[in-house]
C-alpha positions as CSV (number, residue, x, y, z in Angstrom):
1,M,33.3,-98.9,25.6
2,S,34.8,-102.2,25.0
3,S,32.4,-105.0,26.0
4,A,28.7,-105.1,26.8
5,R,27.9,-108.5,27.7
6,S,24.1,-109.1,26.9
7,P,21.6,-112.2,27.4
8,A,22.0,-114.9,25.1
9,S,20.0,-114.8,21.9
10,A,18.3,-118.1,22.3
11,T,14.4,-118.0,21.8
12,V,12.5,-119.8,24.6
13,A,8.9,-120.6,25.4
14,V,7.1,-118.4,27.9
15,D,3.6,-119.6,28.9
16,G,3.1,-121.4,25.7
17,D,4.4,-118.2,23.6
18,V,7.9,-117.5,22.1
19,R,10.0,-115.0,24.0
20,V,11.3,-112.0,22.1
21,P,15.1,-112.5,22.4
22,F,17.3,-109.5,23.5
23,T,19.6,-110.0,20.2
24,R,20.1,-112.6,17.6
25,L,23.7,-113.8,16.9
26,D,25.0,-115.2,13.4
27,N,23.7,-118.8,14.2
28,A,20.3,-117.5,13.8
29,D,20.8,-116.7,10.1
30,P,21.3,-120.0,8.2
31,Q,22.7,-118.3,5.1
32,L,25.2,-116.0,6.8
33,L,26.3,-119.0,9.1
34,A,27.1,-120.9,6.0
35,E,29.1,-118.2,4.5
36,L,31.0,-117.7,7.7
37,Q,31.9,-121.3,8.0
38,D,33.2,-121.3,4.7
39,V,35.4,-118.4,5.6
40,V,36.6,-120.5,8.7
41,A,37.3,-123.5,6.5
42,R,39.3,-121.3,4.1
43,V,41.4,-119.9,6.8
44,S,42.0,-123.1,8.4
45,R,43.1,-124.8,5.0
46,E,45.6,-121.9,4.7
47,A,46.7,-122.3,8.2
48,A,47.6,-118.6,8.4
49,F,46.2,-117.5,11.8
50,T,48.4,-114.7,13.0
51,L,48.5,-111.4,11.2
52,G,49.1,-111.7,7.5
53,A,46.9,-111.1,4.5
54,E,43.4,-111.7,6.2
55,V,44.1,-109.0,8.9
56,E,45.7,-106.7,6.4
57,G,42.6,-107.1,4.1
58,F,40.3,-106.6,7.0
59,E,42.2,-103.4,8.2
60,R,42.3,-101.9,4.5
61,D,38.5,-102.5,4.3
62,F,37.7,-101.0,7.7
63,A,39.8,-98.1,7.4
64,A,37.9,-97.3,4.2
65,W,34.7,-97.9,5.6
66,C,35.5,-95.7,8.6
67,E,36.9,-93.0,6.1
68,A,40.3,-93.1,8.0
69,D,43.7,-93.6,6.6
70,H,44.8,-96.3,8.8
71,A,43.2,-99.4,10.8
72,V,45.2,-101.5,13.3
73,G,43.4,-104.8,14.3
74,V,44.0,-105.9,18.0
75,S,42.8,-108.3,20.4
76,S,39.7,-106.4,22.0
77,G,38.2,-103.1,22.3
78,T,39.7,-102.6,25.6
79,A,43.2,-103.1,24.1
80,A,42.3,-100.8,21.3
81,L,41.7,-98.0,23.9
82,E,44.6,-98.8,25.8
83,L,47.0,-99.0,22.9
84,A,45.7,-95.7,21.5
85,L,46.5,-94.1,24.8
86,R,50.0,-95.7,25.0
87,G,50.8,-94.7,21.4
88,L,49.8,-91.3,22.1
89,G,52.3,-91.1,24.9
90,I,49.7,-91.0,27.8
91,G,50.7,-92.8,30.9
92,P,51.9,-92.1,34.5
93,G,51.1,-88.7,35.8
94,D,48.6,-87.9,33.2
95,E,44.8,-87.8,33.8
96,V,42.3,-88.8,31.0
97,I,38.6,-87.6,31.4
98,V,36.1,-90.5,31.1
99,P,32.3,-90.4,31.4
100,T,31.2,-92.6,34.6
101,N,28.2,-93.8,32.5
102,S,30.1,-96.5,30.4
103,F,31.3,-100.0,30.6
104,I,34.2,-100.1,33.0
105,A,36.7,-101.0,30.1
106,T,36.9,-97.3,29.1
107,A,38.4,-96.6,32.6
108,E,40.3,-99.9,32.8
109,A,42.2,-98.9,29.7
110,V,43.3,-95.6,31.2
111,S,44.5,-97.5,34.3
112,A,46.3,-100.3,32.2
113,A,48.2,-97.5,30.4
114,G,49.4,-96.1,33.7
115,A,47.4,-92.9,33.6
116,T,44.5,-91.8,36.2
117,P,41.0,-91.8,34.9
118,R,39.1,-88.6,35.8
119,L,35.4,-89.6,35.9
120,V,32.7,-87.1,35.2
121,D,28.9,-87.0,35.1
122,V,26.8,-87.1,31.8
123,D,24.3,-85.0,30.3
124,E,20.7,-85.9,31.6
125,E,19.0,-86.3,28.1
126,S,21.7,-87.8,26.1
127,A,23.4,-90.0,28.8
128,L,26.8,-88.7,27.1
129,I,29.7,-86.7,27.9
130,T,29.6,-83.0,26.8
131,A,32.0,-80.2,26.2
132,E,30.7,-78.3,29.2
133,L,31.2,-81.3,31.7
134,V,34.6,-81.8,30.2
135,E,35.6,-78.2,30.6
136,A,34.6,-78.2,34.1
137,A,36.7,-81.3,34.9
138,L,40.1,-79.9,33.5
139,T,43.1,-79.9,35.4
140,P,46.9,-79.1,34.6
141,R,47.3,-83.0,34.3
142,T,44.6,-83.5,31.9
143,R,46.2,-85.0,28.8
144,C,43.2,-86.8,27.0
145,V,39.6,-87.0,26.8
146,I,37.6,-90.2,25.8
147,P,34.1,-89.5,24.6
148,V,31.8,-92.6,24.6
149,H,29.5,-93.0,21.8
150,L,27.3,-95.1,24.1
151,Y,24.4,-97.4,23.0
152,G,25.2,-96.2,19.3
153,R,24.4,-92.6,20.0
154,T,27.2,-89.9,19.0
155,V,28.6,-87.4,21.4
156,E,28.2,-83.7,20.3
157,M,31.9,-83.8,19.1
158,E,32.5,-80.4,17.5
159,P,32.4,-78.2,20.7
160,L,34.4,-80.9,22.5
161,L,36.9,-81.2,19.8
162,A,37.3,-77.4,19.9
163,L,37.8,-77.2,23.6
164,C,40.5,-80.0,23.4
165,R,42.3,-78.2,20.5
166,E,42.3,-75.1,22.5
167,H,44.0,-76.8,25.4
168,G,46.3,-79.3,23.5
169,I,44.3,-82.1,24.7
170,R,44.1,-85.4,22.8
171,V,40.8,-87.1,21.9
172,V,40.4,-90.9,21.8
173,E,36.9,-91.9,20.7
174,D,35.3,-94.9,22.3
175,A,33.2,-96.1,19.3
176,C,32.9,-99.6,20.6
177,Q,29.2,-99.5,20.4
178,A,28.8,-97.0,17.5
179,H,30.1,-98.8,14.5
180,G,28.7,-96.9,11.5
181,A,27.3,-94.0,13.4
182,R,27.8,-90.6,11.9
183,Y,28.3,-87.1,13.3
184,R,28.0,-84.3,10.8
185,G,28.5,-86.7,8.0
186,R,31.5,-88.3,9.3
187,P,31.8,-91.8,10.8
188,A,32.2,-92.1,14.6
189,G,35.8,-92.9,15.4
190,S,37.2,-90.9,12.6
191,L,36.8,-87.4,14.3
192,G,39.5,-87.5,17.2
193,D,43.0,-88.5,17.2
194,A,42.1,-92.2,17.2
195,G,38.9,-94.2,17.3
196,C,38.6,-97.5,19.1
197,F,36.2,-100.3,18.3
198,S,35.2,-103.4,19.9
199,F,34.1,-106.7,17.9
200,Y,32.6,-108.5,20.7
201,P,30.0,-111.0,19.3
202,T,27.0,-108.8,20.1
203,K,28.3,-105.4,18.7
204,N,27.0,-104.2,15.5
205,L,30.0,-105.4,13.8
206,G,30.6,-108.7,15.9
207,A,33.3,-111.5,15.8
208,W,33.2,-115.0,17.0
209,G,35.0,-114.1,19.9
210,D,37.1,-111.1,21.1
211,G,38.6,-108.5,18.8
212,G,39.1,-104.7,18.2
213,A,40.6,-102.0,16.1
214,V,42.0,-98.5,16.2
215,V,41.4,-96.3,13.4
216,T,43.5,-93.0,12.8
217,D,44.9,-90.5,10.3
218,D,48.0,-90.3,11.9
219,A,50.5,-92.7,10.1
220,D,53.2,-92.4,13.0
221,L,50.5,-93.5,15.4
222,A,49.4,-96.5,13.3
223,E,52.9,-97.5,12.9
224,R,53.4,-97.4,16.9
225,L,50.1,-99.3,17.4
226,R,51.5,-102.0,15.2
227,L,54.7,-102.4,17.2
228,L,52.7,-102.2,20.7
229,R,50.0,-104.9,19.6
230,S,53.0,-107.5,18.6
231,H,56.1,-107.4,21.1
232,G,57.3,-104.1,19.8
233,E,58.6,-106.1,16.9
234,A,59.2,-104.2,13.6
235,T,61.1,-107.0,11.8
236,R,61.7,-110.6,12.8
237,H,63.4,-110.8,16.1
238,H,64.0,-106.9,16.1
239,H,62.0,-105.4,19.0
240,E,61.9,-101.5,19.2
241,L,60.3,-101.2,22.3
242,P,58.8,-103.4,25.3
243,A,55.2,-104.3,24.6
244,R,53.1,-107.5,24.6
245,T,50.8,-109.5,22.3
246,D,47.4,-107.9,21.4
247,R,47.0,-109.0,18.0
248,L,43.6,-109.5,16.0
249,D,43.3,-113.3,15.1
250,A,43.3,-113.9,11.4
251,L,40.1,-115.9,11.7
252,Q,38.3,-113.1,13.3
253,A,39.6,-110.7,10.8
254,A,38.4,-112.9,7.9
255,I,34.7,-113.2,9.7
256,L,34.8,-109.5,10.3
257,R,35.7,-108.7,6.6
258,A,32.8,-110.9,5.3
259,K,30.3,-109.3,7.8
260,L,31.3,-105.8,7.0
261,E,29.9,-106.0,3.6
262,R,26.4,-106.2,5.5
263,L,27.0,-103.7,8.1
264,D,25.5,-100.6,6.2
265,D,22.2,-102.4,5.7
266,A,22.1,-103.9,9.3
267,N,22.7,-100.5,10.8
268,E,20.0,-99.2,8.6
269,R,17.6,-101.9,9.8
270,R,18.8,-100.9,13.4
271,R,17.8,-97.3,12.9
272,A,14.3,-98.2,11.5
273,A,13.6,-100.7,14.3
274,G,14.9,-98.1,17.0
275,G,12.6,-95.5,15.3
276,A,9.6,-97.5,15.1
277,L,10.0,-98.8,18.8
278,R,10.7,-95.2,20.0
279,E,7.5,-93.8,18.2
280,A,5.5,-96.7,19.7
281,L,6.5,-95.8,23.3
282,A,5.8,-92.1,22.8
283,D,2.9,-92.4,25.3
284,S,3.9,-95.2,27.3
285,P,4.9,-95.2,31.1
286,V,8.6,-95.1,30.2
287,A,10.8,-92.5,28.7
288,P,12.2,-93.8,25.4
289,P,15.6,-92.7,24.1
290,P,15.5,-89.2,22.6
291,P,16.2,-88.7,19.0
292,P,19.8,-87.9,18.3
293,A,20.7,-84.1,17.9
294,G,20.6,-82.5,14.6
295,D,24.2,-83.2,13.8
296,G,24.2,-86.7,15.3
297,D,23.1,-90.3,14.7
298,H,22.1,-93.4,16.5
299,V,22.7,-97.0,15.4
300,F,20.9,-98.5,18.3
301,H,23.5,-101.0,19.4
302,L,21.0,-100.8,22.4
303,F,17.6,-99.4,22.9
304,V,17.6,-98.0,26.5
305,V,14.2,-96.8,28.0
306,R,14.0,-95.2,31.4
307,S,11.7,-95.9,34.3
308,S,11.5,-94.9,38.0
309,R,10.2,-98.4,38.7
310,R,12.8,-100.1,36.8
311,E,12.7,-103.4,38.6
312,D,9.0,-103.7,38.3
313,L,9.1,-103.1,34.7
314,R,11.7,-105.7,34.2
315,Q,9.6,-108.1,36.0
316,H,6.5,-107.0,33.9
317,L,8.5,-107.5,30.6
318,S,10.0,-110.9,31.7
319,T,6.4,-112.3,32.4
320,A,5.3,-110.9,29.1
321,G,8.2,-112.8,27.4
322,I,10.1,-109.8,26.5
323,S,13.9,-110.1,27.1
324,N,15.7,-107.1,28.6
325,A,18.7,-106.1,30.3
326,I,20.4,-103.2,32.4
327,H,23.5,-101.3,30.8
328,Y,24.9,-100.4,33.2
329,P,23.7,-100.9,36.9
330,T,26.6,-99.4,38.7
331,P,28.5,-96.2,37.5
332,I,32.1,-96.7,37.1
333,H,33.0,-94.2,40.2
334,L,31.0,-96.4,42.5
335,Q,32.6,-99.7,41.3
336,P,35.0,-101.2,44.0
337,A,37.7,-101.1,41.4
338,Y,37.9,-97.4,41.6
339,A,37.2,-96.7,45.3
340,E,40.7,-95.2,45.5
341,L,39.4,-92.1,43.4
342,G,37.5,-91.0,46.5
343,L,34.1,-90.4,44.6
344,R,30.9,-91.2,46.8
345,P,27.2,-91.7,46.0
346,G,25.8,-88.4,45.1
347,D,29.1,-87.1,43.7
348,L,27.9,-87.7,40.0
349,P,24.1,-87.6,40.4
350,V,22.9,-87.9,36.8
351,A,24.8,-91.1,36.0
352,E,23.7,-92.4,39.4
353,R,20.2,-91.7,38.7
354,L,20.3,-93.3,35.0
355,A,21.8,-96.3,36.8
356,H,18.8,-96.8,38.7
357,E,16.3,-96.1,35.8
358,I,17.7,-97.5,32.7
359,C,16.4,-100.6,31.1
360,S,17.6,-102.2,27.5
361,L,14.9,-103.5,25.4
362,P,15.4,-105.8,22.4
363,V,16.7,-104.3,19.1
364,F,18.6,-106.1,16.3
365,P,18.7,-105.8,12.4
366,T,16.2,-108.9,11.9
367,I,13.7,-108.0,14.6
368,E,10.2,-108.4,13.1
369,Q,7.3,-105.8,13.1
370,S,5.3,-108.1,15.4
371,Q,8.0,-108.4,17.8
372,I,8.3,-104.6,18.0
373,E,4.6,-104.6,18.5
374,R,4.6,-107.1,21.3
375,I,7.6,-105.1,22.9
376,A,5.5,-101.9,22.7
377,A,2.4,-103.7,24.0
378,A,4.0,-105.1,27.1
379,V,5.7,-101.6,27.9
380,V,2.3,-99.8,27.3
381,S,0.5,-102.2,29.6
382,F,2.9,-101.6,32.4
383,G,0.9,-99.9,35.0
């Protein structure tokens, strides 16, 4: 799930009080901002803006952090998904199973690779794809499955991986919202044939613009990805295959490398904030996100609740000075871009129901206890 655009992090007054922001970006942390400005100044002085040492250094660090053998920096999470598919030889005539409850980039990447997304419903409780849903959707053309670790919650991967191994199907993890989440002790993105990440600024690991990466243990795939991201160029002016430009900028790599050192701590604070907010909302008029399954994890990129009166809830929260959002209001199968697939309202009912009920509440590493209490009080007071 490549990009999840969220409300701005600005804090504004509401009826004399201060609005709880949806998230906070790097400009809200003076110490971090100063450090990152020093990083930008260093890269600027060196004038090495494309690939090179900064990108290679980040790729080494990110691969190690993901417990993978290789990381390949690319221009966005969407590019990461597309290039992973192309690198695995998936294209025209192939089907790729994609959950309809995701940002549209998950399906767009399949289309961009020339394959056809086969959109499926999600589990009612987790809002994620499952092995059972995938098995029911398999066809002779199925070549790949993209499990999406949505909102920061991990998919139940072991039965899905076993199913795909049985049928010779590739697995490309969309971990664009799940940096640092773990499943059975292993990082999201390290479990399938490839794992794809977005570094959009609001992500748990966010750049100062677009960026992405693919992690894999497959050395041949990693080498092919490096060709695909940069004109198929193996050595200067020697192009082994037709490709295009999807490189990660050196400036972004340097910023990400500095922020990666803080990510474990930031994720722990997200987990703590998400747990505290979930507990505070246990007896509220909304359904908070359920705890992750025993083998799974949740790093709370987003904190998503459900209400049958979602629009009334959003208005109530806004009046109380609580920023909020919807991720995502229209399932992919009902987007005009995918009308040609022939799916109609009612075909994937769980995702359609979720789209009418979900509401994202503020959560970020530096959220204060008083802000959690304000959010909870506003939700509890919703009649």
